[in-house]
Rosetta silent file (secondary structure, phi, psi, omega in degrees, C-alpha in Angstrom):
SEQUENCE: MNLGEQIKRIRLARGLSQKEVVMAAGIEKAQFSRIENDKIDPSFTTIEKITKALRCSLSELFSYGEEIKDINSVDKSVMEKVAILEALEENDKKSIYAIIDGLAAKQKLRLTLANALNDVE
SCORE:     score description
SCORE:     0.000 S_00000001
   1 L     0.000  133.487  175.501    0.026    0.019    0.013 S_00000001
   2 L   -96.535  175.502 -172.395    1.321    3.485   -0.795 S_00000001
   3 H   -58.676  -48.325  177.535    0.874    6.723    1.042 S_00000001
   4 H   -53.499  -45.990 -178.514   -2.144    7.964   -0.955 S_00000001
   5 H   -68.034  -37.911  178.406   -4.053    4.735   -0.407 S_00000001
   6 H   -66.123  -40.874  173.828   -3.214    4.801    3.261 S_00000001
   7 H   -55.390  -50.692  179.895   -4.461    8.384    3.625 S_00000001
   8 H   -61.613  -42.059 -179.254   -7.679    7.451    1.885 S_00000001
   9 H   -61.788  -46.092 -179.500   -8.117    4.281    3.976 S_00000001
  10 H   -67.524  -39.678  177.235   -7.737    6.265    7.213 S_00000001
  11 H   -58.374  -49.653 -178.205   -9.974    9.061    5.966 S_00000001
  12 H   -69.061  -30.871  175.125  -12.735    6.687    5.040 S_00000001
  13 H   -65.965  -33.501 -179.845  -12.325    4.749    8.370 S_00000001
  14 H   -83.883   -8.064  178.239  -12.763    7.998   10.234 S_00000001
  15 L    75.254   31.785 -177.246  -15.895    8.792    8.186 S_00000001
  16 L   -99.531  146.941  170.898  -14.354   11.988    6.798 S_00000001
  17 L   -90.041  164.685  175.963  -14.958   13.536    3.424 S_00000001
  18 H   -61.274  -43.045 -177.326  -12.139   14.950    1.350 S_00000001
  19 H   -58.678  -41.701  179.592  -13.664   18.409    1.966 S_00000001
  20 H   -63.674  -43.563 -179.037  -13.557   17.933    5.759 S_00000001
  21 H   -66.584  -46.151  178.929   -9.858   16.899    5.669 S_00000001
  22 H   -54.124  -50.401 -178.064   -8.978   19.756    3.259 S_00000001
  23 H   -65.125  -42.948  175.495  -10.634   22.312    5.522 S_00000001
  24 H   -66.156  -41.007 -178.973   -9.021   20.950    8.724 S_00000001
  25 H   -78.746  -25.294  179.940   -5.590   20.650    7.068 S_00000001
  26 L    75.755   37.854  178.328   -5.713   24.052    5.357 S_00000001
  27 L  -124.123  166.220 -176.333   -4.618   22.679    1.980 S_00000001
  28 L   -74.049  146.066 -179.615   -6.157   22.972   -1.485 S_00000001
  29 H   -64.815  -41.948  178.306   -8.726   20.280   -2.491 S_00000001
  30 H   -63.066  -35.164  179.109   -6.962   19.590   -5.798 S_00000001
  31 H   -66.161  -48.557 -179.376   -3.685   19.079   -3.982 S_00000001
  32 H   -59.787  -46.416 -179.060   -5.268   16.646   -1.508 S_00000001
  33 H   -53.830  -44.316  179.528   -6.951   14.802   -4.330 S_00000001
  34 H   -66.883  -32.473 -179.482   -3.624   14.441   -6.150 S_00000001
  35 H   -72.288  -45.405  179.401   -1.975   13.190   -2.964 S_00000001
  36 H   -64.348  -28.797 -179.732   -4.656   10.565   -2.331 S_00000001
  37 L   -95.695   12.011  173.200   -4.413    9.397   -5.973 S_00000001
  38 L    59.030   32.840  173.823   -0.587    9.230   -5.691 S_00000001
  39 L   -82.629  -31.197  177.424   -0.123   11.860   -8.422 S_00000001
  40 L  -133.526  156.768  175.281    2.152   13.911   -6.179 S_00000001
  41 L  -101.449  123.527 -177.759    4.302   13.320   -3.131 S_00000001
  42 L   -75.324  154.500  174.751    3.375   15.704   -0.303 S_00000001
  43 L   -70.145  168.802  175.956    5.972   17.639    1.690 S_00000001
  44 H   -62.194  -41.029 -175.853    6.596   16.712    5.321 S_00000001
  45 H   -63.030  -42.365 -179.826    4.740   19.833    6.432 S_00000001
  46 H   -68.639  -39.207  177.457    1.691   18.781    4.348 S_00000001
  47 H   -62.688  -38.623  176.341    1.853   15.243    5.724 S_00000001
  48 H   -60.501  -45.581 -175.421    1.779   16.719    9.271 S_00000001
  49 H   -62.936  -41.808 -178.105   -1.279   18.791    8.399 S_00000001
  50 H   -68.535  -40.810  179.638   -3.036   15.815    6.924 S_00000001
  51 H   -60.240  -41.013  178.613   -2.262   13.564    9.990 S_00000001
  52 H   -64.842  -41.316 -178.159   -3.778   16.232   12.292 S_00000001
  53 H   -64.491  -35.993 -177.099   -6.856   16.534   10.093 S_00000001
  54 H   -81.873   -9.644 -177.354   -7.200   12.770   10.073 S_00000001
  55 L    57.966   47.534  174.910   -6.652   12.642   13.785 S_00000001
  56 L  -135.194  167.146 -177.765   -3.962    9.997   13.410 S_00000001
  57 L   -93.428  164.803  176.319   -0.270    9.789   14.198 S_00000001
  58 H   -61.687  -43.321  178.486    2.584    9.747   11.717 S_00000001
  59 H   -56.385  -43.950  175.246    3.391    6.247   12.829 S_00000001
  60 H   -61.830  -40.665  178.799   -0.148    5.113   12.063 S_00000001
  61 H   -60.509  -36.736 -178.280    0.006    6.818    8.707 S_00000001
  62 H  -100.932    5.336 -178.630    3.127    4.933    7.737 S_00000001
  63 H   -84.842  -18.993  179.218    2.378    1.570    9.375 S_00000001
  64 L    50.542   42.746  173.560    0.065    0.647    6.445 S_00000001
  65 L    75.484    2.962  179.834   -2.140   -1.457    8.755 S_00000001
  66 L   -92.945  146.734  172.517    0.665   -3.613    9.958 S_00000001
  67 L   -70.035  141.567 -179.263    1.347   -4.035   13.627 S_00000001
  68 H   -61.160  -32.163 -177.513    4.688   -2.436   14.638 S_00000001
  69 H   -69.227  -15.524 -179.977    5.691   -5.678   16.220 S_00000001
  70 H   -87.619   -1.907  178.047    5.453   -7.376   12.769 S_00000001
  71 L  -104.421  161.875 -172.309    8.119   -5.264   11.193 S_00000001
  72 L   -64.416  166.410 -171.642   11.863   -5.671   11.530 S_00000001
  73 H   -66.782  -31.774  177.791   13.712   -4.162   14.503 S_00000001
  74 H   -65.613  -49.747 -179.435   15.266   -1.308   12.530 S_00000001
  75 H   -63.739  -35.864  178.882   11.868   -0.191   11.180 S_00000001
  76 H   -62.347  -46.384  179.549   10.395   -0.693   14.711 S_00000001
  77 H   -60.980  -41.918  177.551   13.017    1.610   16.112 S_00000001
  78 H   -62.989  -46.575 -176.245   12.289    4.245   13.483 S_00000001
  79 H   -62.396  -43.240 -178.538    8.510    3.948   14.124 S_00000001
  80 H   -64.748  -40.984  176.686    9.067    4.325   17.882 S_00000001
  81 H   -64.774  -37.870  175.571   11.221    7.401   17.320 S_00000001
  82 H   -60.514  -42.827  179.727    8.502    8.956   15.104 S_00000001
  83 H   -62.529  -41.384  173.024    5.972    8.364   17.954 S_00000001
  84 H   -59.890  -43.357  179.485    8.357   10.156   20.319 S_00000001
  85 H   -63.049  -37.279  177.885    8.738   13.067   17.922 S_00000001
  86 H   -59.858  -28.014 -177.719    5.011   13.422   17.695 S_00000001
  87 L   -85.046   -7.990  178.274    4.810   13.956   21.406 S_00000001
  88 L   -71.978  161.730  175.270    7.356   16.882   21.383 S_00000001
  89 L   -72.555  156.154 -172.593    6.371   20.486   21.588 S_00000001
  90 H   -58.194  -41.573  178.671    6.210   22.265   18.195 S_00000001
  91 H   -59.414  -44.279  179.176    9.500   24.268   18.781 S_00000001
  92 H   -62.188  -40.426 -177.518   11.305   21.011   19.595 S_00000001
  93 H   -65.049  -45.723  179.925    9.932   19.299   16.537 S_00000001
  94 H   -56.762  -37.039  179.563   11.128   22.194   14.303 S_00000001
  95 H   -68.237  -44.051 -179.960   14.586   21.932   15.843 S_00000001
  96 H   -61.972  -46.160 -179.576   14.707   18.182   15.203 S_00000001
  97 H   -60.576  -39.065 -179.746   13.537   18.709   11.616 S_00000001
  98 H   -66.688  -39.099  176.214   16.233   21.395   11.032 S_00000001
  99 H   -62.432  -45.457 -174.856   18.899   18.977   12.306 S_00000001
 100 H   -64.757  -45.432  179.342   17.587   16.175   10.025 S_00000001
 101 H   -60.501  -39.446  179.983   17.495   18.620    6.977 S_00000001
 102 H   -65.070  -46.979  179.804   21.066   19.721    7.798 S_00000001
 103 H   -61.739  -39.985  176.332   22.348   16.168    7.996 S_00000001
 104 H   -63.461  -43.182  179.247   20.625   15.300    4.682 S_00000001
 105 H   -62.027  -44.178 -178.227   22.128   18.384    2.996 S_00000001
 106 H   -58.388  -43.306  178.466   25.529   17.374    4.384 S_00000001
 107 H   -65.487  -39.198  177.461   25.203   13.914    2.996 S_00000001
 108 H   -62.929  -43.779  177.517   24.164   15.214   -0.461 S_00000001
 109 H   -61.350  -45.484  175.880   27.147   17.550   -0.457 S_00000001
 110 H   -55.307  -47.003  177.827   29.448   14.753    0.533 S_00000001
 111 H   -67.459  -40.597  176.858   28.231   12.583   -2.295 S_00000001
 112 H   -58.716  -48.346  178.009   28.398   15.422   -4.770 S_00000001
 113 H   -59.030  -47.215  179.297   32.045   16.198   -3.756 S_00000001
 114 H   -59.680  -44.828  179.608   32.988   12.476   -3.950 S_00000001
 115 H   -67.389  -34.019  175.548   31.520   12.247   -7.425 S_00000001
 116 H   -69.299  -40.173  177.981   33.354   15.435   -8.540 S_00000001
 117 H   -65.031  -40.422  175.758   36.598   14.035   -7.215 S_00000001
 118 H   -62.810  -35.331 -178.431   36.035   10.792   -9.055 S_00000001
 119 H   -73.179  -28.776 -177.957   35.473   12.724  -12.268 S_00000001
 120 H   -72.966  -36.693 -176.524   38.727   14.648  -11.790 S_00000001
 121 L   -72.019    0.000    0.000   40.759   11.400  -11.378 S_00000001
């Protein structure tokens, strides 16, 4: 199951219409429709808005109906950390996201430089 299908499954299980989710999330109806139909990949901020509107957690959104105990230990650890992140205050969440974004940018830069050095040789 992909993200759009999971969002739709949770929305229908909660008895919510697309309009209700869109209004609660503060996003455009067309954008939400494209997300549910897997036409576009939402940003993390949009995913957060959708989870709040659906009244579900990030871990529930990404568990795809599987029990956390049924996935491997690395995935379980990540899911547990996501649950911990959800409980943080908004400022703390933003700080963690900034750190993650910084580490991702650092990794991209490292790979770009390594590729450039390989091209020079």
